[in-house]
A tleap script that builds the chain and sets N, CA, C and O, in Angstrom:
source leaprc.protein.ff14SB
mol = sequence {
  NMET GLY ASP SER VAL ALA ASN TYR THR SER
  ARG LEU GLN GLN GLN GLU ARG GLU ILE LYS
  LEU LEU GLN ASP GLU ILE GLU ARG LEU ARG
  ASP PRO GLN GLU LEU ASN PHE MET SER SER
  GLN LEU ASP ASP LEU GLN GLU GLU ASN SER
  ARG LEU LYS TYR ARG LEU ASN ILE LEU LYS
  ARG PHE HIE ARG ARG LYS GLU GLY LEU ALA
  TRP ALA THR PRO CYS PRO PRO LEU HIE SER
  ASP GLY ASN SER GLN SER GLN HIE GLY ASN
  ARG GLU ALA PRO ASN CYS ASN LEU LEU LEU
  ILE CGLY
}
set mol.1.N position { 101.563 29.264 113.733 }
set mol.1.CA position { 100.975 29.995 114.832 }
set mol.1.C position { 101.895 31.117 115.301 }
set mol.1.O position { 101.433 32.146 115.795 }
set mol.2.N position { 103.204 30.909 115.143 }
set mol.2.CA position { 104.171 31.919 115.535 }
set mol.2.C position { 104.019 33.193 114.724 }
set mol.2.O position { 104.221 34.291 115.243 }
set mol.3.N position { 103.658 33.051 113.433 }
set mol.3.CA position { 103.455 34.237 112.575 }
set mol.3.C position { 102.249 35.047 113.018 }
set mol.3.O position { 102.287 36.277 113.037 }
set mol.4.N position { 101.171 34.345 113.378 }
set mol.4.CA position { 99.970 35.071 113.787 }
set mol.4.C position { 100.195 35.817 115.100 }
set mol.4.O position { 99.678 36.921 115.275 }
set mol.5.N position { 100.954 35.238 116.019 }
set mol.5.CA position { 101.260 35.929 117.275 }
set mol.5.C position { 102.113 37.162 116.995 }
set mol.5.O position { 101.873 38.225 117.567 }
set mol.6.N position { 103.095 37.029 116.132 }
set mol.6.CA position { 103.944 38.175 115.775 }
set mol.6.C position { 103.114 39.248 115.069 }
set mol.6.O position { 103.313 40.442 115.290 }
set mol.7.N position { 102.194 38.817 114.226 }
set mol.7.CA position { 101.325 39.755 113.512 }
set mol.7.C position { 100.439 40.516 114.497 }
set mol.7.O position { 100.318 41.738 114.413 }
set mol.8.N position { 99.823 39.791 115.428 }
set mol.8.CA position { 98.983 40.443 116.437 }
set mol.8.C position { 99.801 41.385 117.319 }
set mol.8.O position { 99.343 42.474 117.663 }
set mol.9.N position { 100.998 40.967 117.677 }
set mol.9.CA position { 101.867 41.813 118.504 }
set mol.9.C position { 102.221 43.098 117.764 }
set mol.9.O position { 102.202 44.180 118.352 }
set mol.10.N position { 102.539 42.985 116.498 }
set mol.10.CA position { 102.885 44.154 115.680 }
set mol.10.C position { 101.693 45.110 115.573 }
set mol.10.O position { 101.844 46.322 115.724 }
set mol.11.N position { 100.520 44.556 115.313 }
set mol.11.CA position { 99.314 45.394 115.199 }
set mol.11.C position { 98.990 46.067 116.522 }
set mol.11.O position { 98.588 47.230 116.547 }
set mol.12.N position { 99.166 45.332 117.637 }
set mol.12.CA position { 98.907 45.890 118.961 }
set mol.12.C position { 99.858 47.046 119.257 }
set mol.12.O position { 99.438 48.077 119.783 }
set mol.13.N position { 101.134 46.879 118.923 }
set mol.13.CA position { 102.108 47.947 119.146 }
set mol.13.C position { 101.773 49.176 118.299 }
set mol.13.O position { 101.901 50.302 118.779 }
set mol.14.N position { 101.351 48.982 117.060 }
set mol.14.CA position { 100.960 50.105 116.187 }
set mol.14.C position { 99.765 50.837 116.777 }
set mol.14.O position { 99.737 52.068 116.797 }
set mol.15.N position { 98.780 50.091 117.256 }
set mol.15.CA position { 97.598 50.709 117.849 }
set mol.15.C position { 97.960 51.474 119.120 }
set mol.15.O position { 97.401 52.542 119.370 }
set mol.16.N position { 98.878 50.954 119.924 }
set mol.16.CA position { 99.311 51.657 121.125 }
set mol.16.C position { 100.032 52.954 120.780 }
set mol.16.O position { 99.881 53.950 121.488 }
set mol.17.N position { 100.822 52.956 119.691 }
set mol.17.CA position { 101.481 54.200 119.246 }
set mol.17.C position { 100.441 55.218 118.794 }
set mol.17.O position { 100.560 56.404 119.100 }
set mol.18.N position { 99.436 54.768 118.078 }
set mol.18.CA position { 98.375 55.681 117.629 }
set mol.18.C position { 97.606 56.248 118.809 }
set mol.18.O position { 97.271 57.433 118.819 }
set mol.19.N position { 97.321 55.411 119.810 }
set mol.19.CA position { 96.626 55.886 121.019 }
set mol.19.C position { 97.466 56.947 121.714 }
set mol.19.O position { 96.933 57.964 122.160 }
set mol.20.N position { 98.773 56.724 121.813 }
set mol.20.CA position { 99.672 57.697 122.454 }
set mol.20.C position { 99.666 59.022 121.686 }
set mol.20.O position { 99.632 60.090 122.296 }
set mol.21.N position { 99.699 58.956 120.352 }
set mol.21.CA position { 99.646 60.180 119.548 }
set mol.21.C position { 98.346 60.939 119.774 }
set mol.21.O position { 98.350 62.164 119.887 }
set mol.22.N position { 97.241 60.219 119.840 }
set mol.22.CA position { 95.952 60.866 120.078 }
set mol.22.C position { 95.879 61.485 121.470 }
set mol.22.O position { 95.332 62.575 121.636 }
set mol.23.N position { 96.422 60.801 122.464 }
set mol.23.CA position { 96.447 61.363 123.814 }
set mol.23.C position { 97.293 62.633 123.864 }
set mol.23.O position { 96.915 63.608 124.514 }
set mol.24.N position { 98.424 62.622 123.184 }
set mol.24.CA position { 99.278 63.817 123.134 }
set mol.24.C position { 98.549 64.974 122.453 }
set mol.24.O position { 98.646 66.120 122.892 }
set mol.25.N position { 97.835 64.674 121.398 }
set mol.25.CA position { 97.109 65.734 120.698 }
set mol.25.C position { 95.989 66.300 121.570 }
set mol.25.O position { 95.757 67.509 121.570 }
set mol.26.N position { 95.300 65.445 122.305 }
set mol.26.CA position { 94.247 65.917 123.217 }
set mol.26.C position { 94.842 66.833 124.277 }
set mol.26.O position { 94.273 67.882 124.579 }
set mol.27.N position { 95.975 66.449 124.839 }
set mol.27.CA position { 96.636 67.287 125.844 }
set mol.27.C position { 97.067 68.621 125.247 }
set mol.27.O position { 96.946 69.664 125.889 }
set mol.28.N position { 97.565 68.582 124.028 }
set mol.28.CA position { 97.995 69.818 123.370 }
set mol.28.C position { 96.804 70.751 123.154 }
set mol.28.O position { 96.925 71.966 123.313 }
set mol.29.N position { 95.658 70.181 122.793 }
set mol.29.CA position { 94.464 70.996 122.572 }
set mol.29.C position { 93.888 71.548 123.865 }
set mol.29.O position { 93.191 72.562 123.848 }
set mol.30.N position { 94.166 70.906 124.966 }
set mol.30.CA position { 93.697 71.394 126.264 }
set mol.30.C position { 94.576 72.513 126.801 }
set mol.30.O position { 94.160 73.230 127.711 }
set mol.31.N position { 95.765 72.681 126.268 }
set mol.31.CA position { 96.716 73.686 126.733 }
set mol.31.C position { 96.226 75.078 126.314 }
set mol.31.O position { 96.085 75.338 125.119 }
set mol.32.N position { 95.962 75.982 127.276 }
set mol.32.CA position { 95.439 77.315 126.939 }
set mol.32.C position { 96.406 78.143 126.088 }
set mol.32.O position { 95.966 78.928 125.248 }
set mol.33.N position { 97.704 77.980 126.291 }
set mol.33.CA position { 98.660 78.729 125.469 }
set mol.33.C position { 98.555 78.305 124.013 }
set mol.33.O position { 98.648 79.133 123.107 }
set mol.34.N position { 98.367 77.044 123.800 }
set mol.34.CA position { 98.225 76.535 122.438 }
set mol.34.C position { 96.949 77.070 121.798 }
set mol.34.O position { 96.927 77.382 120.607 }
set mol.35.N position { 95.891 77.173 122.591 }
set mol.35.CA position { 94.634 77.702 122.069 }
set mol.35.C position { 94.786 79.169 121.668 }
set mol.35.O position { 94.240 79.595 120.650 }
set mol.36.N position { 95.532 79.946 122.469 }
set mol.36.CA position { 95.767 81.343 122.114 }
set mol.36.C position { 96.543 81.443 120.816 }
set mol.36.O position { 96.258 82.303 119.982 }
set mol.37.N position { 97.510 80.577 120.643 }
set mol.37.CA position { 98.284 80.571 119.411 }
set mol.37.C position { 97.377 80.249 118.229 }
set mol.37.O position { 97.447 80.902 117.188 }
set mol.38.N position { 96.527 79.241 118.398 }
set mol.38.CA position { 95.627 78.868 117.308 }
set mol.38.C position { 94.634 79.975 117.027 }
set mol.38.O position { 94.253 80.195 115.877 }
set mol.39.N position { 94.209 80.680 118.076 }
set mol.39.CA position { 93.271 81.781 117.909 }
set mol.39.C position { 93.908 82.912 117.115 }
set mol.39.O position { 93.275 83.480 116.224 }
set mol.40.N position { 95.165 83.245 117.434 }
set mol.40.CA position { 95.834 84.317 116.686 }
set mol.40.C position { 96.079 83.873 115.249 }
set mol.40.O position { 95.990 84.681 114.325 }
set mol.41.N position { 96.385 82.597 115.060 }
set mol.41.CA position { 96.543 82.080 113.698 }
set mol.41.C position { 95.231 82.184 112.943 }
set mol.41.O position { 95.210 82.544 111.766 }
set mol.42.N position { 94.139 81.869 113.619 }
set mol.42.CA position { 92.822 81.950 112.997 }
set mol.42.C position { 92.521 83.388 112.581 }
set mol.42.O position { 92.017 83.627 111.484 }
set mol.43.N position { 92.827 84.335 113.451 }
set mol.43.CA position { 92.612 85.751 113.122 }
set mol.43.C position { 93.412 86.152 111.885 }
set mol.43.O position { 92.893 86.825 110.995 }
set mol.44.N position { 94.671 85.739 111.835 }
set mol.44.CA position { 95.511 86.056 110.680 }
set mol.44.C position { 94.951 85.447 109.400 }
set mol.44.O position { 94.924 86.095 108.354 }
set mol.45.N position { 94.509 84.209 109.491 }
set mol.45.CA position { 93.970 83.539 108.312 }
set mol.45.C position { 92.650 84.165 107.857 }
set mol.45.O position { 92.389 84.261 106.658 }
set mol.46.N position { 91.821 84.589 108.811 }
set mol.46.CA position { 90.571 85.254 108.447 }
set mol.46.C position { 90.842 86.595 107.775 }
set mol.46.O position { 90.156 86.969 106.823 }
set mol.47.N position { 91.840 87.314 108.270 }
set mol.47.CA position { 92.204 88.596 107.656 }
set mol.47.C position { 92.722 88.386 106.237 }
set mol.47.O position { 92.350 89.116 105.319 }
set mol.48.N position { 93.575 87.391 106.065 }
set mol.48.CA position { 94.089 87.092 104.733 }
set mol.48.C position { 92.963 86.655 103.810 }
set mol.48.O position { 92.948 87.020 102.634 }
set mol.49.N position { 92.031 85.884 104.323 }
set mol.49.CA position { 90.887 85.438 103.532 }
set mol.49.C position { 90.060 86.637 103.058 }
set mol.49.O position { 89.613 86.667 101.911 }
set mol.50.N position { 89.857 87.614 103.927 }
set mol.50.CA position { 89.111 88.822 103.546 }
set mol.50.C position { 89.830 89.581 102.438 }
set mol.50.O position { 89.200 90.033 101.482 }
set mol.51.N position { 91.159 89.721 102.566 }
set mol.51.CA position { 91.926 90.409 101.524 }
set mol.51.C position { 91.820 89.675 100.186 }
set mol.51.O position { 91.657 90.298 99.137 }
set mol.52.N position { 91.913 88.353 100.236 }
set mol.52.CA position { 91.846 87.570 99.002 }
set mol.52.C position { 90.458 87.638 98.363 }
set mol.52.O position { 90.342 87.677 97.138 }
set mol.53.N position { 89.412 87.654 99.180 }
set mol.53.CA position { 88.051 87.796 98.644 }
set mol.53.C position { 87.890 89.149 97.960 }
set mol.53.O position { 87.282 89.243 96.894 }
set mol.54.N position { 88.435 90.195 98.574 }
set mol.54.CA position { 88.369 91.538 98.003 }
set mol.54.C position { 89.067 91.577 96.639 }
set mol.54.O position { 88.530 92.113 95.670 }
set mol.55.N position { 90.277 90.998 96.580 }
set mol.55.CA position { 91.017 90.964 95.319 }
set mol.55.C position { 90.284 90.137 94.265 }
set mol.55.O position { 90.267 90.495 93.088 }
set mol.56.N position { 89.678 89.029 94.695 }
set mol.56.CA position { 88.928 88.186 93.772 }
set mol.56.C position { 87.751 88.955 93.176 }
set mol.56.O position { 87.486 88.851 91.978 }
set mol.57.N position { 87.050 89.721 94.000 }
set mol.57.CA position { 85.925 90.508 93.496 }
set mol.57.C position { 86.393 91.553 92.491 }
set mol.57.O position { 85.716 91.789 91.490 }
set mol.58.N position { 87.526 92.175 92.739 }
set mol.58.CA position { 88.068 93.151 91.789 }
set mol.58.C position { 88.382 92.464 90.464 }
set mol.58.O position { 88.057 92.987 89.398 }
set mol.59.N position { 89.007 91.305 90.528 }
set mol.59.CA position { 89.345 90.571 89.305 }
set mol.59.C position { 88.093 90.110 88.562 }
set mol.59.O position { 88.064 90.126 87.332 }
set mol.60.N position { 87.065 89.701 89.295 }
set mol.60.CA position { 85.815 89.291 88.655 }
set mol.60.C position { 85.171 90.464 87.932 }
set mol.60.O position { 84.713 90.327 86.797 }
set mol.61.N position { 85.138 91.632 88.600 }
set mol.61.CA position { 84.560 92.816 87.959 }
set mol.61.C position { 85.336 93.186 86.704 }
set mol.61.O position { 84.741 93.489 85.670 }
set mol.62.N position { 86.659 93.165 86.790 }
set mol.62.CA position { 87.486 93.483 85.637 }
set mol.62.C position { 87.213 92.506 84.499 }
set mol.62.O position { 87.100 92.910 83.342 }
set mol.63.N position { 87.110 91.235 84.826 }
set mol.63.CA position { 86.853 90.209 83.812 }
set mol.63.C position { 85.483 90.426 83.161 }
set mol.63.O position { 85.352 90.321 81.941 }
set mol.64.N position { 84.460 90.729 83.974 }
set mol.64.CA position { 83.126 90.972 83.414 }
set mol.64.C position { 83.149 92.178 82.484 }
set mol.64.O position { 82.552 92.140 81.408 }
set mol.65.N position { 83.831 93.245 82.885 }
set mol.65.CA position { 83.898 94.437 82.032 }
set mol.65.C position { 84.637 94.127 80.743 }
set mol.65.O position { 84.210 94.530 79.661 }
set mol.66.N position { 85.741 93.414 80.862 }
set mol.66.CA position { 86.521 93.077 79.679 }
set mol.66.C position { 85.714 92.175 78.754 }
set mol.66.O position { 85.728 92.362 77.538 }
set mol.67.N position { 85.012 91.201 79.321 }
set mol.67.CA position { 84.178 90.303 78.535 }
set mol.67.C position { 83.057 91.081 77.861 }
set mol.67.O position { 82.743 90.838 76.696 }
set mol.68.N position { 82.461 92.004 78.582 }
set mol.68.CA position { 81.376 92.817 78.030 }
set mol.68.C position { 81.853 93.683 76.881 }
set mol.68.O position { 81.137 93.847 75.894 }
set mol.69.N position { 83.044 94.236 76.991 }
set mol.69.CA position { 83.572 95.080 75.928 }
set mol.69.C position { 83.955 94.259 74.708 }
set mol.69.O position { 83.878 94.752 73.583 }
set mol.70.N position { 84.361 93.027 74.911 }
set mol.70.CA position { 84.756 92.189 73.788 }
set mol.70.C position { 83.555 91.862 72.909 }
set mol.70.O position { 83.697 91.668 71.702 }
set mol.71.N position { 82.375 91.802 73.515 }
set mol.71.CA position { 81.181 91.462 72.740 }
set mol.71.C position { 80.422 92.697 72.269 }
set mol.71.O position { 79.448 92.561 71.529 }
set mol.72.N position { 80.829 93.884 72.668 }
set mol.72.CA position { 80.129 95.100 72.264 }
set mol.72.C position { 80.331 95.343 70.776 }
set mol.72.O position { 81.417 95.127 70.238 }
set mol.73.N position { 79.271 95.794 70.124 }
set mol.73.CA position { 79.402 96.114 68.709 }
set mol.73.C position { 80.118 97.444 68.585 }
set mol.73.O position { 79.882 98.354 69.380 }
set mol.74.N position { 80.981 97.565 67.607 }
set mol.74.CA position { 81.701 98.829 67.469 }
set mol.74.C position { 80.752 99.942 67.071 }
set mol.74.O position { 79.778 99.714 66.353 }
set mol.75.N position { 81.033 101.121 67.530 }
set mol.75.CA position { 80.205 102.278 67.189 }
set mol.75.C position { 80.540 102.741 65.777 }
set mol.75.O position { 81.695 102.693 65.356 }
set mol.76.N position { 79.527 103.185 65.056 }
set mol.76.CA position { 79.821 103.729 63.729 }
set mol.76.C position { 80.593 105.033 63.870 }
set mol.76.O position { 80.436 105.738 64.866 }
set mol.77.N position { 81.412 105.358 62.903 }
set mol.77.CA position { 82.194 106.597 63.005 }
set mol.77.C position { 81.292 107.817 62.943 }
set mol.77.O position { 80.246 107.807 62.294 }
set mol.78.N position { 81.717 108.863 63.629 }
set mol.78.CA position { 80.977 110.124 63.584 }
set mol.78.C position { 81.287 110.845 62.281 }
set mol.78.O position { 82.425 110.862 61.811 }
set mol.79.N position { 80.264 111.427 61.720 }
set mol.79.CA position { 80.469 112.222 60.505 }
set mol.79.C position { 80.952 113.601 60.904 }
set mol.79.O position { 80.948 113.961 62.081 }
set mol.80.N position { 81.358 114.346 59.939 }
set mol.80.CA position { 81.936 115.659 60.221 }
set mol.80.C position { 80.957 116.582 60.927 }
set mol.80.O position { 81.379 117.510 61.617 }
set mol.81.N position { 79.644 116.346 60.768 }
set mol.81.CA position { 78.680 117.211 61.444 }
set mol.81.C position { 78.402 116.753 62.881 }
set mol.81.O position { 77.589 117.362 63.577 }
set mol.82.N position { 79.088 115.659 63.336 }
set mol.82.CA position { 78.936 115.216 64.723 }
set mol.82.C position { 77.870 114.160 64.894 }
set mol.82.O position { 77.693 113.638 65.994 }
set mol.83.N position { 77.155 113.832 63.835 }
set mol.83.CA position { 76.120 112.804 63.921 }
set mol.83.C position { 76.665 111.468 63.446 }
set mol.83.O position { 77.544 111.416 62.585 }
set mol.84.N position { 76.140 110.389 64.011 }
set mol.84.CA position { 76.551 109.084 63.536 }
set mol.84.C position { 75.381 108.431 62.829 }
set mol.84.O position { 74.222 108.649 63.181 }
set mol.85.N position { 75.698 107.627 61.828 }
set mol.85.CA position { 74.660 106.910 61.107 }
set mol.85.C position { 74.925 105.428 61.245 }
set mol.85.O position { 76.073 104.984 61.246 }
set mol.86.N position { 73.843 104.662 61.362 }
set mol.86.CA position { 74.021 103.222 61.434 }
set mol.86.C position { 74.200 102.672 60.032 }
set mol.86.O position { 74.085 103.413 59.055 }
set mol.87.N position { 74.475 101.405 59.924 }
set mol.87.CA position { 74.664 100.772 58.628 }
set mol.87.C position { 73.352 100.691 57.864 }
set mol.87.O position { 73.354 100.464 56.654 }
set mol.88.N position { 72.246 100.872 58.546 }
set mol.88.CA position { 70.930 100.714 57.925 }
set mol.88.C position { 70.335 102.069 57.567 }
set mol.88.O position { 69.159 102.303 57.843 }
set mol.89.N position { 71.074 102.932 56.987 }
set mol.89.CA position { 70.549 104.212 56.527 }
set mol.89.C position { 70.570 105.267 57.597 }
set mol.89.O position { 71.537 105.386 58.350 }
set mol.90.N position { 69.495 106.040 57.666 }
set mol.90.CA position { 69.443 107.198 58.549 }
set mol.90.C position { 68.830 106.886 59.908 }
set mol.90.O position { 68.590 107.803 60.693 }
set mol.91.N position { 68.571 105.615 60.205 }
set mol.91.CA position { 68.040 105.296 61.531 }
set mol.91.C position { 69.074 105.646 62.595 }
set mol.91.O position { 70.258 105.819 62.307 }
set mol.92.N position { 68.601 105.742 63.811 }
set mol.92.CA position { 69.500 106.100 64.909 }
set mol.92.C position { 70.588 105.063 65.097 }
set mol.92.O position { 70.349 103.864 64.952 }
set mol.93.N position { 71.775 105.526 65.418 }
set mol.93.CA position { 72.908 104.633 65.661 }
set mol.93.C position { 72.712 103.935 66.998 }
set mol.93.O position { 72.020 104.459 67.870 }
set mol.94.N position { 73.307 102.766 67.173 }
set mol.94.CA position { 73.188 102.073 68.457 }
set mol.94.C position { 73.824 102.893 69.570 }
set mol.94.O position { 74.688 103.735 69.326 }
set mol.95.N position { 73.384 102.633 70.784 }
set mol.95.CA position { 73.909 103.355 71.949 }
set mol.95.C position { 75.379 102.966 72.133 }
set mol.95.O position { 75.686 101.801 72.385 }
set mol.96.N position { 76.251 103.903 72.014 }
set mol.96.CA position { 77.685 103.630 72.085 }
set mol.96.C position { 78.332 104.287 73.293 }
set mol.96.O position { 79.542 104.516 73.305 }
set mol.97.N position { 77.557 104.580 74.278 }
set mol.97.CA position { 78.095 105.218 75.474 }
set mol.97.C position { 78.622 104.156 76.426 }
set mol.97.O position { 77.991 103.857 77.440 }
set mol.98.N position { 79.773 103.589 76.103 }
set mol.98.CA position { 80.398 102.577 76.948 }
set mol.98.C position { 81.414 103.248 77.857 }
set mol.98.O position { 82.180 104.112 77.429 }
set mol.99.N position { 81.408 102.851 79.076 }
set mol.99.CA position { 82.375 103.369 80.031 }
set mol.99.C position { 83.600 102.495 79.972 }
set mol.99.O position { 83.541 101.320 80.333 }
set mol.100.N position { 84.701 103.040 79.527 }
set mol.100.CA position { 85.941 102.273 79.412 }
set mol.100.C position { 86.807 102.576 80.610 }
set mol.100.O position { 87.261 103.703 80.810 }
set mol.101.N position { 87.023 101.553 81.397 }
set mol.101.CA position { 87.884 101.669 82.583 }
set mol.101.C position { 88.975 100.653 82.428 }
set mol.101.O position { 88.707 99.492 82.119 }
set mol.102.N position { 90.162 101.053 82.631 }
set mol.102.CA position { 91.195 100.048 82.483 }
set mol.102.C position { 92.497 100.655 82.757 }
set mol.102.O position { 93.521 99.976 82.688 }
savepdb mol mol.pdb
quit
């Protein structure tokens, strides 16, 4: 029976410490100065998030362009008269007007 009393006492003390921590956190959240600090932190994090989203979009566009160019069929060489011929005789060559940005 002595072990169970010690066990209950230990658990009760742990719960009282947790209650004290929660009360301290509630008081901290009620402090207006702390809220201003959190608000400025939130503003900074939102600004950083916007910058990172912008950079991510640039990287996505670059990746799509690079992926698109990797799958593009090569253009047939131009002949000396400036015309290109496809591999299938005198039919029109595929559209080779790719915009290369890099």
